[in-house]
Phi, psi and omega in degrees: 000132183243124173257127180250133173296128181245116181280150171282350186267154182267196185281340178301121179298338179266004180305134179265344178063048184293160180277307182228074179279163180291156183276334185211161178208141186245126180242130176250123191243120173287171183296321184291324180296315187290321180296322192288344178055047183295169174297326176291322176294319180299317185297314180293319180298333180278344178291148176285158179285135174297124180096003173088321182211167185281338176259033176296117182298332187288337182260356189294330177293328177279329170294330175297314173307311183299322182298326182287327177280341183296141175290163183298141179055013181241196181213159174247125181238131180261113174265129179259133189244146175281175178299332178281348183103355183282143179291137184241336186200157176227167173216124185226149176231129179277143180280174175305134175282119172262119183297147181276141179281126180274152181299325188286315174301319177297331179288327180288319181269341184262000000 
């Protein structure tokens, strides 16, 4: 009988190897956060979509709820995580688009 040490870490070099990580995580990202393209935002953007494609009808109801929670011009991202805590897939809903106010319009009204 051979006992082999089994690591909790996955193939991800940044894996923390958590023992009992949450299965999913919800992140609300504002317009400034998404526009800044920080390392965390880029990491989320590279993840595959849960359900294989953006238009999967099984997840449409959940995406509608994410859209309601998302800040204006921002997004709500539901991250699905492995047992070690690393994100493996995402489902995102973008918030309502709010138009930008132009300087010219502000000068007329202000």
